[in-house]
N, C-alpha and C positions, 0 to 999 in steps of 0.2 A: 811134601810132607807137612801136615798140619801141626802147628805148635800147640802144646798143652797150655791150658789157661794159666798155669803157674809160671810158664815161660814168658808170658806177656806182661807188659809191653816188651817187644824185642828191641834192644838197643842196637842201633845201626852203627857198625864200625866200618868206616871207609877212610882211606888214606887222605882224602881231600878235606875231611871235616876237621877243623881246628880242635885241639884238645879241650879248649874252654867251652865247647858247645856239646851238650848232651842231646842226641837225636834219637827218638824212639818211634816205633811203628807198630800198629796192630790192625788185623782185619776187623771190619766193622760193617754192620748193616744198620743204617739209621732208621729208627721208627719215628714217624711224625704224627702218629695218632693223637689227636687232641692238642696238637701244637704245630708250629710252623718249622720249616727246615732250618732257619737261622737259629732259632731257640735250641733245637735238637743238636745242631753242630756246636753251639756254644757250650752246652752241657757236656757233650762227649769230649770236646777239646779240653775243658776244665778237668774232667775226670782223668783223662790221660795224663795231663800235667801232674795231677796229685799222685797218680801211680808212679810216675817217673821219679818224682821227688822222694817218695818213700823207698823205691827200689834202688835208685842210682845216686841218691844224695843222703845215704845213711839214715833213712827213716825221717828225713826232714819233712816238716809240714809247709806247704806252699799255699798262700792265699791268692786266688785268681779272681779278678773282676773283669768280666767280658761284657762289653756293650756293643750293640749292633753298629756295624760300620766303623768301629774304632779298634785300634790295636789293644789287645788285652793288657791290663796292668797286673803285675804279680809281685808278691813280697815273700821273702823268706826271713824269718826273725826280724821283721820290720824293715829289712833292707830291700830296696826295689831290685828286681832281676828282670831280664828281658825274656819274653816268651812269645811263641807264635805256633799256630797249628793250621793244618789243612786237611780237607776231606776229599775223597772221591766216593763213588757209590759203594765201594767195597772195602775201603781202608781209611785210616787216619794216621797222620804223622805229626809230631810236635817237636819243638826245640826249646831248650832252656839254656841261658848263659848268665853268669854273674858279672862278666867283664865285657861282653860284646853285645851290641844291639843286633837282634836277629829277626829275620822274616823268612818263613818257609812256605813253599808251594809244592803241591804234588798233583800230577795228572796221570791218567792211564796212558801207557805207551801206545795203545790202540785208538785213543781218542783222535778223531779227525778234526783238523782245523782248516777252514777254507783258505785257499791261497790268497784271496783278497785281503785277508786279515793282516798279512805281512806288510802291506802298504801302510796300514794304520799303526802297526807296531814299530816300523822303521823310524829311528830317530834321525834328525837332519844330518848329523855328522857320523852316522854309523857305518855306511857302506854295506854292500850286499854280501860280503864274504861270509859273515856269520850265518846268513840265511841259506847259503849253498852248502855249508859244512855241518849244519845241525838241523834235526827235525823241527818243524815249526812248533809242535806242541812242547818241545823242550825249551825253545826260546820264550814261549808263553810263560813257562814256569820261572825262567830267569827274571822276566819283567815283573810278574806278579809277586814273586818273593821280594824283589827290591822295593816295590811299592808298599808291601805289607811291612817291611822293615821301617820305612819312614812314617808309617801310620796312616797313609791315605788310602791304601788298597786301590781298587780300580776307579775310585773317584777322580784320580789323576790319570790322564791318558798314558798308555804304555810308551808312546813315542817321546815322553819326557825323560826316559832312561836310555842311555846309550851303553851297549854291552860289547866287549871285545874279548877275544880268546887270550888266555895266558898259557894254558896247556890243556890236555885232554879233558880234565875235570874241573879246571879253575878258570874263572872269567873275571874281568874287571867291569864294574858298573860305574857310570858317571851320570849324575842327575843334572837337570837343566840349570840348577842353582850352583853347580860346581862341586857339590858334595861327591865324594868317591867312596866306593865300597868294593868288597870282593864277593864273588858268588862261587860256591862249589855245587856241582851238579853231577848226578849219576843215576843209574837205573837200580831199582830195588823192587823185587816181587812184581814185575811187570808194570812198574810205575817209574816215571821220571820224578826225581826229587831234587829241588834246588833250594839252597840256603844262602841268603844274602846276609852279610854281616859287616859291621864296622865297630871300632872301639867305642865304648860308652864314654860320654864326656866326663 
């Protein structure tokens, strides 16, 4: 069933998402006429965050500054908040938190990832269990969400993040510098969505 425009963005309620994080999703077709994909994604990501702040933070105004290859910076009433967004060909998801540093990634459950990629994603101390128990595309979202949280994105190789299961939807992430974070991951509207988070300093 299609959602009415007035119902969008749809706030995702899932038991694994901490209460301090607002996550919202909406279907999307990105138009790149007269521009490039990065610019279009930056604009649509910023627009979704503004709609989320208006709808789910009592009409609050959020100022978002998105730069190519950098984690977006965002401010509510002059106070920095953590934001992240991710696109597929058909949808966009975004996360906002005042108290947690967040990174979000989303991929279609049907997207194929070549088996060879698992060798490039596997961290030295990770073990193969994770790769036998979870779809490779879901593991991709774990790693990319974690790298987006720390602000490097895929400029840092995925094997610099080690992930282990905590329960069905909750995972632990450890970076090669010893920093630790949590990841919640679940399916929504034929997508895998993973959100990596840690306490803000």
